[in-house]
Backbone of each chain as ProteinMPNN parsed JSONL, in Angstrom:
{"seq_chain_A": "XXXXXXXXXXXXXXXXXXXXXXXXXXXXXXXXXXXXXXXXXXXXXXXXXXXXXXXXXXXXXXXXXXXXXXXXXXXXXXXXXXXXXXXXXXXXXXXXXXXXXXXXXXXXXXXXXXXXXXXXXXXXXXXXXXXXXXXX", "coords_chain_A": {"N_chain_A": [[22.047, -69.043, -2.366], [25.699, -68.762, -2.22], [28.454, -70.47, -2.841], [30.806, -70.378, -1.215], [29.527, -68.897, 1.31], [27.664, -71.02, 2.104], [29.544, -72.857, 2.75], [30.556, -71.655, 5.183], [28.802, -71.465, 7.05], [27.899, -74.245, 7.136], [30.843, -74.613, 8.442], [30.205, -73.376, 11.275], [27.846, -75.025, 11.888], [28.758, -77.202, 12.06], [30.122, -77.5, 14.353], [32.804, -76.077, 14.308], [33.713, -73.131, 14.072], [32.991, -70.438, 15.987], [29.89, -68.422, 16.527], [30.804, -65.648, 16.236], [32.826, -65.76, 14.839], [31.921, -66.841, 12.5], [30.286, -64.802, 11.901], [31.867, -62.508, 11.315], [33.389, -63.805, 9.137], [31.325, -64.128, 7.087], [30.761, -61.216, 7.132], [33.158, -60.341, 5.78], [33.098, -61.631, 3.404], [31.219, -60.504, 2.128], [32.024, -57.759, 1.828], [33.911, -58.617, 0.07], [32.616, -58.886, -2.347], [31.729, -57.934, -5.505], [31.649, -54.622, -7.08], [28.293, -54.034, -7.954], [27.615, -54.135, -11.6], [28.392, -50.984, -12.913], [25.542, -48.799, -14.76], [25.773, -48.159, -18.157], [26.731, -45.271, -18.841], [24.727, -42.502, -20.674], [25.681, -41.068, -23.572], [24.658, -38.919, -25.835], [21.731, -36.948, -26.379], [18.819, -37.533, -28.118], [17.151, -36.82, -30.634], [14.394, -37.456, -32.617], [12.776, -37.169, -35.434], [9.573, -38.251, -37.465], [7.565, -37.897, -40.548], [4.829, -38.742, -42.386], [4.181, -38.606, -45.91], [2.767, -35.727, -46.939], [2.328, -33.359, -48.749], [2.962, -34.347, -50.676], [5.664, -34.635, -51.278], [7.165, -36.685, -50.499], [7.821, -38.831, -47.5], [9.287, -37.545, -44.513], [12.158, -36.886, -42.244], [13.844, -35.922, -39.372], [16.82, -36.036, -37.638], [18.449, -35.7, -35.199], [21.396, -35.367, -33.201], [22.738, -34.582, -29.956], [25.615, -34.068, -27.967], [25.887, -34.667, -24.847], [27.505, -33.401, -23.171], [27.586, -30.822, -24.492], [25.296, -29.886, -24.116], [25.663, -29.586, -21.312], [27.902, -27.681, -21.439], [26.795, -25.55, -22.683], [24.558, -24.757, -20.749], [26.451, -23.828, -18.647], [27.219, -21.631, -19.532], [25.035, -19.81, -19.141], [25.26, -18.728, -16.769], [26.883, -16.466, -17.331], [25.573, -14.637, -17.834], [24.135, -11.427, -17.494], [22.721, -9.839, -14.652], [20.719, -7.665, -15.537], [19.559, -8.31, -17.65], [18.677, -10.707, -17.096], [16.584, -9.727, -15.962], [14.97, -8.141, -17.72], [14.112, -10.515, -19.375], [12.437, -11.921, -17.425], [10.606, -9.825, -17.397], [9.535, -9.851, -19.867], [8.826, -12.537, -20.198], [6.628, -12.49, -18.048], [4.917, -10.86, -19.342], [3.841, -12.238, -21.646], [2.657, -14.139, -20.139], [3.949, -16.117, -18.804], [5.048, -16.601, -15.918], [7.778, -16.847, -14.9], [10.764, -17.08, -12.38], [13.854, -16.275, -13.446], [16.032, -15.617, -12.213], [16.217, -16.935, -10.095], [16.83, -19.535, -11.117], [19.459, -21.811, -10.422], [22.922, -21.786, -11.674], [23.751, -24.639, -10.993], [21.45, -26.334, -10.711], [20.387, -26.325, -12.85], [22.218, -27.736, -13.807], [22.085, -30.628, -12.439], [19.768, -31.09, -13.911], [20.429, -31.577, -16.131], [22.193, -34.085, -15.678], [19.866, -35.827, -15.28], [18.801, -36.146, -17.309], [19.135, -38.425, -18.652], [17.136, -39.9, -18.146], [15.149, -39.893, -19.178], [12.615, -39.979, -21.718], [10.553, -39.859, -24.155], [7.882, -39.815, -26.303], [5.903, -39.418, -28.899], [3.18, -40.125, -30.681], [1.308, -39.828, -33.422], [-1.23, -39.688, -36.216], [-0.03, -38.959, -38.63], [2.574, -38.584, -37.911], [5.699, -38.853, -36.124], [7.55, -38.586, -32.89], [10.423, -38.845, -31.094], [12.289, -38.729, -28.115], [15.2, -39.299, -26.526], [17.881, -40.46, -24.461], [20.852, -41.909, -25.216]], "CA_chain_A": [[23.522, -68.801, -1.603], [26.974, -69.157, -2.887], [29.07, -72.06, -1.978], [31.552, -69.799, 0.235], [28.462, -68.573, 2.2], [27.35, -72.436, 2.654], [30.659, -73.558, 3.81], [31.066, -70.869, 6.423], [27.512, -72.072, 7.727], [28.459, -75.838, 7.236], [31.439, -74.717, 9.74], [29.426, -73.065, 12.204], [26.823, -75.965, 12.379], [29.463, -78.398, 12.493], [31.08, -76.626, 15.479], [34.389, -75.946, 13.743], [34.052, -72.123, 14.297], [32.059, -69.818, 16.824], [28.996, -67.633, 15.718], [31.236, -64.537, 16.475], [33.881, -66.108, 13.545], [31.08, -66.956, 11.483], [29.823, -63.311, 11.196], [33.384, -62.193, 10.896], [33.84, -64.152, 7.692], [30.18, -63.538, 6.338], [31.005, -59.631, 6.684], [34.59, -60.011, 5.198], [32.856, -62.205, 2.204], [30.085, -59.264, 1.74], [33.103, -56.643, 1.275], [34.856, -58.944, -1.201], [31.803, -58.891, -3.23], [32.17, -57.037, -6.563], [30.299, -53.735, -6.909], [27.388, -54.152, -9.462], [27.913, -53.433, -13.064], [27.407, -49.593, -13.503], [25.022, -48.852, -16.301], [26.293, -47.379, -19.243], [26.111, -43.715, -18.912], [24.492, -42.044, -21.964], [26.688, -39.617, -24.069], [24.013, -38.178, -26.44], [20.608, -36.488, -26.426], [18.381, -37.797, -29.789], [15.58, -36.488, -31.066], [14.023, -37.895, -33.709], [11.177, -36.541, -36.116], [9.864, -38.617, -39.143], [6.637, -37.686, -40.647], [4.45, -39.148, -43.769], [4.104, -37.791, -47.14], [1.514, -35.319, -46.96], [2.458, -32.874, -49.741], [3.67, -34.973, -52.337], [7.181, -34.623, -51.479], [7.62, -38.134, -49.685], [7.974, -38.679, -46.04], [10.786, -36.745, -44.147], [12.893, -37.301, -41.43], [14.635, -35.215, -38.681], [17.467, -36.83, -36.796], [19.29, -34.72, -34.149], [22.212, -36.13, -31.939], [23.443, -33.403, -29.375], [26.477, -34.542, -26.903], [25.184, -34.011, -23.503], [28.481, -32.539, -23.055], [27.621, -29.753, -25.19], [24.255, -29.213, -23.344], [26.259, -29.088, -19.968], [28.542, -26.452, -21.542], [25.905, -24.886, -22.798], [23.917, -24.382, -19.563], [27.507, -23.45, -17.886], [26.974, -19.925, -20.241], [24.028, -19.466, -18.685], [26.051, -18.037, -15.484], [27.566, -15.222, -17.581], [24.115, -13.483, -18.456], [24.31, -10.099, -16.809], [21.276, -9.731, -13.945], [19.822, -6.847, -15.862], [19.112, -9.218, -19.077], [17.707, -11.527, -16.654], [15.345, -8.911, -15.399], [14.053, -8.002, -18.732], [13.361, -11.473, -19.823], [11.666, -11.832, -16.516], [9.735, -9.109, -17.565], [8.964, -10.185, -20.805], [8.162, -13.836, -19.586], [5.512, -12.261, -17.099], [4.107, -9.959, -20.196], [3.6, -13.482, -22.185], [1.83, -15.074, -19.347], [4.821, -17.336, -18.0], [5.661, -15.973, -14.828], [8.989, -17.599, -14.113], [11.935, -15.66, -12.056], [14.785, -17.071, -14.019], [17.196, -15.366, -11.302], [16.452, -18.069, -9.089], [17.297, -20.649, -11.515], [20.932, -21.852, -10.359], [23.331, -23.188, -12.996], [23.742, -25.903, -10.211], [19.974, -26.893, -10.592], [20.323, -26.798, -14.168], [23.431, -29.107, -14.581], [21.018, -31.586, -12.198], [18.673, -31.381, -14.792], [20.939, -32.012, -17.554], [22.397, -35.283, -15.198], [19.071, -36.816, -14.88], [18.119, -36.239, -18.45], [19.248, -39.437, -19.397], [16.163, -41.165, -17.636], [13.873, -39.086, -20.26], [12.306, -40.801, -23.081], [9.416, -38.984, -24.988], [7.497, -40.845, -27.648], [4.696, -38.736, -29.335], [2.857, -40.647, -32.047], [0.345, -39.403, -34.232], [-1.39, -40.569, -37.504], [1.297, -38.615, -39.837], [4.016, -38.594, -37.601], [6.079, -39.459, -34.942], [8.519, -37.906, -32.394], [10.966, -39.517, -30.395], [13.429, -37.933, -27.645], [15.769, -40.075, -25.698], [19.667, -40.632, -24.353], [21.759, -42.981, -25.838]], "C_chain_A": [[24.638, -69.495, -2.208], [27.324, -70.254, -2.211], [29.876, -71.581, -1.007], [30.581, -69.777, 1.561], [27.891, -70.083, 2.776], [28.421, -72.936, 3.409], [31.101, -73.251, 4.909], [29.581, -71.31, 7.974], [27.586, -73.085, 8.096], [29.346, -75.657, 8.777], [30.718, -74.479, 10.795], [28.338, -74.438, 12.673], [27.647, -77.33, 12.782], [30.422, -77.98, 13.682], [32.571, -76.031, 15.583], [34.816, -74.154, 14.183], [32.932, -71.669, 15.383], [31.097, -68.726, 15.849], [29.789, -66.13, 15.321], [31.828, -64.884, 14.802], [32.966, -66.072, 12.744], [30.713, -65.685, 10.82], [30.926, -62.755, 10.736], [33.395, -62.626, 9.369], [32.66, -63.78, 7.028], [30.292, -62.145, 5.904], [32.272, -59.368, 5.657], [34.135, -60.735, 3.672], [31.618, -61.028, 1.28], [30.95, -58.353, 1.469], [33.578, -57.002, 0.076], [34.024, -59.012, -2.348], [32.023, -57.987, -4.32], [31.336, -55.989, -6.772], [29.349, -53.993, -8.078], [28.127, -53.568, -10.421], [27.409, -51.952, -12.903], [26.936, -49.589, -14.66], [25.991, -47.99, -17.349], [25.948, -46.258, -19.251], [25.544, -43.196, -20.427], [25.333, -41.06, -22.484], [25.836, -38.753, -24.753], [22.757, -38.115, -26.13], [20.049, -36.749, -27.851], [17.555, -37.3, -30.071], [15.161, -36.775, -32.702], [12.385, -37.662, -34.486], [10.795, -37.399, -37.437], [8.051, -38.502, -39.068], [6.171, -38.562, -42.102], [4.391, -38.319, -44.863], [2.49, -37.046, -47.0], [1.075, -34.244, -48.373], [2.965, -33.121, -51.057], [4.992, -35.005, -52.457], [7.921, -35.796, -50.705], [7.836, -37.722, -48.028], [9.625, -38.149, -45.577], [11.207, -37.231, -42.861], [13.893, -36.298, -41.059], [15.697, -36.101, -37.855], [18.647, -35.998, -36.117], [20.196, -35.796, -33.004], [23.091, -34.984, -31.263], [24.401, -33.936, -28.303], [25.939, -33.972, -25.632], [26.405, -33.17, -22.652], [28.396, -31.29, -23.378], [26.038, -29.046, -24.581], [24.743, -28.888, -21.771], [27.362, -27.691, -20.38], [27.57, -25.131, -22.276], [25.1, -23.913, -21.513], [25.044, -23.601, -18.563], [27.581, -21.977, -18.429], [26.002, -19.195, -20.055], [24.084, -18.218, -17.605], [26.571, -16.865, -15.946], [26.329, -14.518, -17.857], [24.072, -12.476, -17.444], [22.743, -10.074, -16.38], [20.242, -8.825, -14.65], [18.739, -7.383, -17.445], [18.069, -10.06, -18.411], [16.342, -11.12, -16.497], [14.226, -8.435, -16.553], [13.62, -9.082, -19.129], [12.338, -12.052, -18.703], [10.237, -11.042, -16.934], [8.654, -9.572, -18.797], [8.249, -11.621, -20.659], [6.732, -13.246, -19.039], [4.589, -11.601, -18.156], [3.136, -11.258, -21.397], [2.632, -14.653, -21.461], [2.618, -16.294, -19.001], [5.56, -16.619, -17.126], [6.513, -16.683, -13.915], [10.23, -16.486, -13.817], [13.141, -16.744, -12.629], [16.225, -16.79, -13.008], [17.495, -16.351, -10.297], [16.581, -19.408, -9.739], [18.759, -20.7, -11.239], [21.546, -22.69, -11.669], [23.655, -24.659, -12.21], [22.545, -26.788, -10.358], [20.047, -26.965, -11.704], [21.349, -27.765, -14.541], [22.963, -30.413, -13.812], [20.476, -32.007, -13.18], [19.011, -31.847, -15.869], [21.662, -34.045, -16.928], [21.208, -36.226, -15.28], [18.367, -36.783, -16.233], [18.169, -37.378, -19.121], [18.113, -40.764, -19.028], [14.692, -40.814, -18.452], [13.929, -39.677, -21.65], [10.87, -39.922, -23.373], [9.269, -39.432, -26.084], [6.052, -40.097, -28.246], [4.477, -39.465, -30.974], [1.693, -40.125, -32.587], [0.14, -39.991, -35.564], [-0.486, -40.123, -38.798], [2.192, -38.194, -39.369], [4.397, -39.133, -36.405], [7.6, -38.969, -34.397], [8.908, -38.371, -31.616], [12.48, -38.422, -29.614], [14.102, -38.808, -26.485], [16.943, -39.732, -25.65], [20.007, -41.725, -24.657], [23.461, -42.889, -25.386]], "O_chain_A": [[24.56, -70.642, -2.648], [26.756, -70.851, -1.297], [29.846, -72.152, 0.083], [30.77, -70.431, 2.586], [27.713, -70.166, 3.991], [28.293, -73.388, 4.547], [31.789, -73.959, 5.644], [29.564, -71.369, 9.203], [27.414, -73.286, 9.298], [29.006, -76.145, 9.855], [30.489, -75.498, 11.445], [28.17, -74.689, 13.867], [27.305, -78.225, 13.555], [31.597, -78.344, 13.64], [33.239, -75.665, 16.55], [35.956, -73.862, 14.542], [32.027, -72.459, 15.651], [31.439, -68.3, 14.745], [29.48, -65.521, 14.296], [31.356, -64.369, 13.789], [33.059, -65.09, 12.009], [30.765, -65.446, 9.614], [30.905, -62.484, 9.535], [33.41, -61.774, 8.481], [32.908, -62.922, 6.18], [30.055, -61.763, 4.758], [32.356, -58.401, 4.899], [34.84, -60.392, 2.723], [31.379, -60.929, 0.077], [30.549, -57.859, 0.415], [33.734, -56.224, -0.866], [34.6, -59.197, -3.42], [32.681, -57.021, -3.935], [30.143, -56.278, -6.677], [29.847, -54.154, -9.192], [29.027, -52.74, -10.277], [26.211, -51.698, -12.778], [27.5, -50.139, -15.606], [26.885, -47.225, -16.987], [24.813, -46.016, -19.66], [26.157, -43.686, -21.376], [25.699, -40.164, -21.723], [26.06, -37.586, -24.433], [22.332, -39.122, -25.563], [20.68, -36.269, -28.793], [16.784, -37.51, -29.134], [15.665, -36.28, -33.711], [11.253, -37.949, -34.097], [11.539, -37.328, -38.415], [7.346, -38.813, -38.108], [7.051, -39.001, -42.843], [4.6, -37.13, -44.624], [1.4, -37.618, -46.969], [-0.026, -34.23, -48.925], [3.256, -32.463, -52.055], [5.55, -35.33, -53.506], [9.107, -35.764, -50.378], [7.968, -36.605, -47.528], [10.713, -38.324, -46.126], [10.484, -38.097, -42.37], [14.669, -35.795, -41.872], [15.143, -37.076, -37.347], [19.701, -35.762, -36.708], [19.766, -36.677, -32.26], [24.034, -34.485, -31.877], [23.674, -34.426, -27.438], [25.596, -32.794, -25.539], [26.198, -32.45, -21.675], [29.035, -30.486, -22.7], [25.78, -27.845, -24.65], [24.199, -27.994, -21.123], [27.526, -26.789, -19.558], [27.852, -23.933, -22.254], [25.094, -22.686, -21.422], [24.602, -22.806, -17.733], [28.044, -21.134, -17.659], [25.88, -18.09, -20.582], [23.389, -17.206, -17.519], [26.805, -16.04, -15.062], [26.61, -13.384, -18.246], [23.935, -12.948, -16.316], [21.782, -10.198, -17.14], [19.044, -9.054, -14.486], [17.709, -6.968, -17.978], [16.924, -10.212, -18.836], [15.303, -11.736, -16.733], [13.008, -8.364, -16.394], [12.429, -8.944, -19.407], [11.375, -12.678, -19.148], [9.1, -11.5, -16.829], [7.426, -9.639, -18.746], [7.085, -11.735, -21.042], [5.72, -13.58, -19.656], [3.391, -11.751, -17.917], [1.992, -11.075, -21.812], [2.082, -15.641, -21.948], [2.067, -17.39, -18.906], [6.602, -16.05, -17.453], [6.317, -17.042, -12.754], [10.604, -15.526, -14.491], [13.232, -17.898, -12.21], [17.223, -17.512, -13.01], [18.578, -16.603, -9.767], [16.463, -20.407, -9.029], [19.435, -19.783, -11.704], [21.118, -23.62, -12.351], [23.785, -25.693, -12.865], [22.678, -27.988, -10.116], [19.651, -28.099, -11.97], [21.264, -28.504, -15.522], [23.34, -31.444, -14.368], [20.565, -33.194, -13.491], [18.246, -32.456, -16.617], [21.573, -35.023, -17.671], [21.472, -37.427, -15.351], [17.309, -37.408, -16.303], [17.436, -37.548, -20.096], [18.113, -41.949, -19.361], [13.572, -41.311, -18.344], [14.865, -39.824, -22.435], [10.31, -39.384, -22.418], [10.182, -39.544, -26.902], [5.04, -40.546, -27.708], [5.181, -39.416, -31.983], [0.889, -40.01, -31.661], [1.012, -40.674, -36.101], [-0.294, -40.839, -39.78], [2.883, -37.41, -40.019], [3.639, -39.786, -35.688], [8.599, -38.928, -35.115], [8.011, -38.674, -30.83], [13.308, -37.718, -30.192], [13.417, -38.978, -25.477], [17.388, -38.9, -26.439], [19.306, -42.662, -24.277], [24.264, -43.706, -25.835]]}, "seq_chain_B": "XXXXXXXXXXXXXXXXXXXXXXXXXXXXXXXXXXXXXXXXXXXXXXXXXXXXXXXXXXXXXXXXXXXXXXXXXXXXXXXXX", "coords_chain_B": {"N_chain_B": [[38.426, -32.885, -27.118], [39.133, -30.667, -29.405], [36.366, -29.876, -32.307], [37.288, -32.029, -35.291], [36.924, -32.8, -38.175], [34.155, -31.62, -40.158], [31.809, -32.921, -41.284], [29.44, -32.66, -44.307], [26.77, -33.459, -45.877], [24.763, -32.724, -48.746], [22.46, -33.786, -50.173], [23.274, -35.356, -53.106], [25.941, -34.462, -52.813], [28.791, -34.297, -51.291], [30.733, -32.71, -48.453], [33.479, -32.471, -46.847], [34.746, -31.045, -44.378], [37.971, -29.894, -42.752], [38.769, -29.05, -39.764], [40.582, -27.886, -38.511], [42.796, -26.36, -40.392], [40.72, -24.618, -41.941], [40.154, -22.989, -39.868], [42.783, -21.728, -39.285], [43.021, -20.663, -41.651], [41.33, -18.531, -41.706], [41.722, -17.098, -39.476], [42.749, -14.541, -39.336], [40.228, -13.092, -39.546], [38.708, -14.076, -37.426], [40.186, -13.486, -35.141], [39.401, -10.782, -35.158], [36.827, -11.155, -34.517], [36.976, -12.332, -32.19], [38.006, -9.911, -30.757], [35.967, -8.276, -30.939], [34.224, -9.581, -29.625], [35.041, -9.073, -27.025], [35.238, -6.484, -26.716], [32.518, -6.317, -26.505], [31.658, -7.918, -24.042], [32.846, -6.334, -22.088], [31.408, -3.864, -22.747], [28.684, -4.542, -21.771], [29.233, -5.742, -19.458], [30.074, -8.483, -18.838], [32.011, -11.361, -17.549], [34.897, -11.349, -19.198], [37.012, -13.716, -19.311], [35.687, -15.689, -18.418], [33.342, -16.13, -20.486], [35.021, -16.738, -22.966], [36.171, -19.262, -21.605], [34.017, -20.591, -21.427], [33.214, -20.484, -24.079], [35.044, -22.005, -25.035], [34.493, -24.765, -24.049], [32.141, -25.244, -25.069], [32.873, -25.598, -27.912], [34.933, -27.631, -27.506], [32.996, -29.832, -26.521], [31.501, -30.145, -28.808], [32.331, -32.458, -30.762], [30.86, -35.161, -32.12], [28.438, -34.303, -32.449], [25.693, -34.347, -34.333], [23.275, -33.736, -36.995], [20.594, -33.969, -39.109], [18.711, -33.684, -41.747], [16.139, -34.952, -43.718], [13.694, -34.724, -46.172], [11.657, -35.649, -48.48], [12.961, -34.953, -51.523], [14.893, -33.574, -50.739], [18.07, -33.537, -48.81], [19.899, -32.993, -45.856], [22.597, -33.327, -44.148], [24.693, -32.762, -41.164], [27.691, -33.36, -39.763], [29.523, -33.733, -36.864], [33.053, -34.55, -36.035]], "CA_chain_B": [[38.964, -32.54, -28.006], [38.151, -29.808, -30.484], [36.502, -30.735, -33.616], [38.526, -32.055, -36.591], [36.094, -32.672, -39.428], [32.781, -31.565, -39.981], [30.959, -33.421, -42.649], [28.136, -31.8, -45.007], [26.315, -33.983, -47.067], [23.687, -31.84, -49.142], [21.944, -34.497, -51.556], [24.49, -36.554, -53.326], [27.39, -34.108, -52.885], [29.731, -34.628, -49.948], [31.677, -32.105, -48.14], [34.349, -32.633, -45.905], [35.522, -29.546, -43.634], [38.965, -29.793, -42.202], [38.559, -27.919, -39.013], [41.939, -26.43, -38.022], [43.01, -25.776, -41.815], [39.61, -23.774, -42.195], [40.535, -22.169, -38.317], [43.771, -21.312, -39.843], [42.654, -19.506, -42.979], [40.424, -17.553, -41.319], [42.332, -16.723, -37.877], [42.615, -13.166, -39.039], [38.494, -12.61, -39.292], [38.575, -14.938, -35.822], [40.935, -12.537, -34.071], [38.723, -9.474, -35.061], [35.53, -11.409, -34.09], [37.165, -12.354, -30.684], [38.155, -8.342, -30.306], [34.503, -7.776, -30.929], [33.38, -10.271, -28.626], [35.706, -8.384, -25.757], [34.458, -5.204, -26.266], [30.872, -6.282, -26.044], [31.748, -8.389, -22.761], [32.781, -4.72, -21.658], [29.748, -2.815, -22.569], [27.665, -5.506, -20.849], [29.853, -5.935, -17.801], [30.456, -9.937, -18.713], [33.375, -11.784, -17.221], [35.673, -11.951, -20.84], [37.672, -14.777, -19.145], [34.297, -16.655, -18.025], [32.82, -16.265, -21.754], [36.334, -17.686, -23.345], [36.13, -20.301, -21.16], [32.605, -21.172, -22.047], [33.186, -20.822, -25.553], [36.062, -23.291, -25.039], [33.97, -25.773, -23.081], [31.201, -25.502, -26.08], [33.903, -26.185, -28.752], [35.476, -28.974, -27.265], [32.108, -30.788, -26.453], [31.009, -30.291, -30.141], [32.529, -33.682, -31.657], [29.888, -36.308, -31.944], [27.083, -33.911, -32.693], [25.0, -34.955, -35.629], [22.158, -33.093, -37.448], [20.189, -34.598, -40.305], [17.032, -33.565, -42.281], [15.286, -35.521, -45.204], [12.387, -33.906, -46.75], [11.507, -35.823, -49.934], [13.663, -34.91, -52.8], [15.938, -32.826, -50.151], [18.637, -34.125, -47.594], [21.111, -32.082, -45.547], [23.106, -33.974, -43.193], [25.861, -32.079, -40.933], [28.304, -34.109, -38.56], [30.932, -33.079, -36.462], [33.783, -35.413, -35.52]], "C_chain_B": [[38.215, -31.666, -28.982], [37.821, -30.652, -31.816], [37.541, -30.698, -34.488], [38.163, -32.149, -37.743], [34.758, -32.27, -39.085], [32.372, -31.997, -41.534], [29.595, -33.266, -42.913], [28.039, -32.571, -45.979], [24.489, -33.122, -47.544], [23.614, -32.774, -50.488], [22.761, -35.585, -51.998], [25.861, -35.8, -53.307], [27.493, -34.134, -50.927], [30.725, -33.706, -49.651], [32.445, -32.203, -46.943], [35.354, -31.407, -45.595], [36.727, -29.765, -42.749], [38.96, -28.715, -41.045], [39.473, -26.7, -38.832], [42.339, -25.9, -38.904], [42.116, -24.485, -41.846], [40.167, -22.747, -40.994], [41.684, -21.085, -38.666], [43.905, -20.013, -40.661], [41.891, -18.48, -42.465], [40.737, -16.896, -40.027], [42.275, -15.235, -38.234], [41.269, -12.478, -38.612], [38.083, -13.264, -37.521], [38.991, -13.818, -34.781], [39.973, -11.08, -34.175], [37.236, -9.601, -34.433], [35.963, -11.709, -32.775], [37.562, -10.903, -29.919], [36.621, -7.797, -30.228], [33.777, -8.216, -29.707], [33.693, -9.811, -26.924], [35.147, -7.339, -25.464], [32.69, -5.718, -25.928], [30.656, -6.959, -24.401], [32.202, -6.993, -21.856], [31.962, -3.926, -21.404], [28.879, -3.867, -21.583], [27.805, -6.273, -19.74], [29.746, -7.97, -18.032], [31.592, -10.201, -18.422], [34.151, -12.346, -18.637], [36.189, -13.331, -20.438], [36.275, -15.713, -19.051], [34.002, -16.975, -19.495], [33.717, -17.031, -22.588], [36.051, -18.847, -23.08], [35.088, -21.502, -21.789], [32.382, -21.746, -23.434], [33.87, -22.077, -26.074], [35.41, -24.486, -25.231], [33.026, -26.147, -24.445], [31.773, -26.23, -27.383], [34.419, -27.415, -28.484], [34.163, -30.206, -27.031], [31.157, -30.951, -27.987], [31.036, -32.033, -30.725], [31.672, -34.787, -30.994], [28.322, -35.846, -32.565], [26.722, -34.295, -34.467], [23.48, -34.403, -35.994], [21.755, -33.836, -39.159], [18.765, -34.138, -40.645], [17.04, -34.115, -43.669], [14.246, -35.273, -45.256], [12.386, -34.66, -48.268], [12.532, -36.175, -50.819], [15.06, -34.269, -51.663], [16.814, -33.428, -48.857], [19.721, -33.601, -47.218], [21.526, -33.045, -44.467], [24.687, -33.292, -42.891], [26.379, -33.152, -39.556], [29.557, -33.785, -38.445], [31.709, -34.437, -35.77], [35.318, -34.716, -35.178]], "O_chain_B": [[37.042, -31.809, -29.328], [38.447, -31.585, -32.32], [38.426, -29.85, -34.602], [38.905, -31.654, -38.592], [34.241, -32.483, -37.988], [32.624, -31.449, -42.607], [28.69, -33.574, -42.138], [28.86, -32.606, -46.896], [23.463, -33.027, -46.869], [24.313, -32.684, -51.498], [22.921, -36.614, -51.341], [26.86, -36.384, -53.726], [26.77, -34.048, -49.934], [31.683, -33.695, -50.425], [31.824, -31.944, -45.912], [36.315, -30.96, -46.222], [36.292, -29.84, -41.6], [39.141, -27.538, -41.358], [39.399, -25.473, -38.897], [42.455, -24.694, -38.683], [42.656, -23.381, -41.785], [40.617, -21.664, -41.368], [41.593, -19.882, -38.421], [44.488, -18.937, -40.531], [41.966, -17.409, -43.067], [39.905, -16.12, -39.557], [41.705, -14.561, -37.377], [41.113, -11.639, -37.725], [37.268, -12.805, -36.72], [38.313, -13.381, -33.851], [39.909, -10.362, -33.177], [36.565, -8.671, -33.985], [35.153, -11.251, -31.969], [37.453, -10.77, -28.7], [36.27, -6.927, -29.432], [33.013, -7.574, -28.985], [32.993, -10.039, -25.938], [34.63, -7.062, -24.382], [31.953, -5.27, -25.049], [29.727, -6.617, -23.669], [31.606, -6.857, -20.787], [31.682, -3.351, -20.352], [28.562, -3.439, -20.473], [27.062, -7.082, -19.184], [29.238, -8.593, -17.1], [32.458, -9.456, -18.88], [34.037, -13.492, -19.07], [35.839, -14.232, -21.201], [36.097, -16.496, -19.984], [34.379, -18.089, -19.86], [33.236, -18.084, -23.007], [35.692, -19.622, -23.967], [35.209, -22.614, -22.303], [31.811, -22.745, -23.873], [33.587, -22.854, -26.986], [35.563, -25.205, -26.219], [33.141, -27.287, -24.896], [31.262, -27.25, -27.847], [34.311, -28.289, -29.344], [34.379, -31.375, -27.352], [30.273, -31.793, -28.143], [30.038, -32.687, -31.028], [31.697, -35.208, -29.838], [27.404, -36.558, -32.973], [27.457, -34.436, -35.445], [22.56, -34.683, -35.226], [22.538, -34.1, -40.072], [17.818, -34.235, -39.865], [17.807, -33.782, -44.571], [13.575, -35.591, -44.274], [13.119, -34.21, -49.149], [12.98, -37.313, -50.966], [16.203, -34.628, -51.945], [16.153, -33.788, -47.882], [20.657, -33.601, -48.019], [20.592, -33.58, -43.87], [25.601, -33.201, -43.71], [25.667, -33.58, -38.648], [30.439, -33.592, -39.282], [31.083, -35.245, -35.083], [36.204, -35.397, -34.661]]}, "name": "protein", "num_of_chains": 2, "seq": "XXXXXXXXXXXXXXXXXXXXXXXXXXXXXXXXXXXXXXXXXXXXXXXXXXXXXXXXXXXXXXXXXXXXXXXXXXXXXXXXXXXXXXXXXXXXXXXXXXXXXXXXXXXXXXXXXXXXXXXXXXXXXXXXXXXXXXXXXXXXXXXXXXXXXXXXXXXXXXXXXXXXXXXXXXXXXXXXXXXXXXXXXXXXXXXXXXXXXXXXXXXXXXXXXXXXXXXXX"}
């Protein structure tokens, strides 16, 4: 309990203020509280792939950093795809055994997907390599 | 902000590519490419304005992108600032 809150309750206990006044003061105190510090928003999607020396060339590493803004811009470009292209893509996906209807995928949903990408963290560890996908 | 400098490292060599001067030098070719793009938009019935806006957004979002590959003796690093 902080000091100001304790003082208000003390004043109420001493009979210096009424219960209504104490409630108003406590409400005002709650409103004055600074909002919690917002978490730092990630700006980049990072993909790191490392592998051990298998062919005698030495170990390898791929490090890709993509700004999330770039992903959003790319997603917005999908809204330009003509309907006939989406229909053909749907047909090809169907043939490949992936029955996804791309026409039902709205740009807004894709943007929401990007918005929530900051929580994504993928770690794959194997004996000869490691893959990490995360946002920073 | 549009990209200003692209750094390419291949092994021990390092190249700094200033984007604006290169774009100015390649302006005639870029103009042709834009014209070709506009014709393609017309043919495929895509909004040319929307496509230009989308490309502009992509260009604006490029700074900060980095791509690095190290494989034994070979190393290529590209970063956009």
